[in-house]
Phi, psi and omega in degrees: 000127180274138176276138181291331180239085182271194183300318181299322181293315180292327177295319178293320180297316178295322178296316178296319178298317179296319179294319179297314180294326183286323185258001178278120182290341180072197179262101180275123179262146178280141181294146179290140180279133174265094184294332179298324179288339182274344179300126179092342180223028178227121186265167175301318179298322176299318181297316180295321178296321184276318187255350186087181181292144179289158177285336174205149175207149182220134174264127182270167184295336178276002178094354178280163181235132174250122182229146181234138178241138175284130179259304180197156178282144177282162178276152180252154182220141180242149175239137179233147175211156181193175179212160180200155175230116181064225182278359183255129180225153178232140180215163180217138175244135179241125178237104177291150181296139179290149177264133178266157183257134183229160174240125177249125178243134178245121182252137180288177179302335178278000178085004182261149182297128178252324186206152177217158173198148172256142181209167178245147178218000000 
């Protein structure tokens, strides 16, 4: 009696699995930026080239520039509470506004990075 799925079929299945695993790029993550190393040698123009235009920027009276970039939207969470008597119930859901994540870079009058911080708003 012949088996419908003999050794050749399983060999082909293992070969296909090996090819998929070998050629699948997977989830490539971008390396985290070490902003401390960039202080003093990263310009405003470098930031715009890498991050795109900032969502806001301000030139201060001393010639320095404060610029902010949007990084990602925050997650939202809801809270619910209620009460009821018999078949009648009352409830309320409260959803505080999500906080978004930003990067603030401060460039000196020479256009080089002086300070950085990540914050939520």
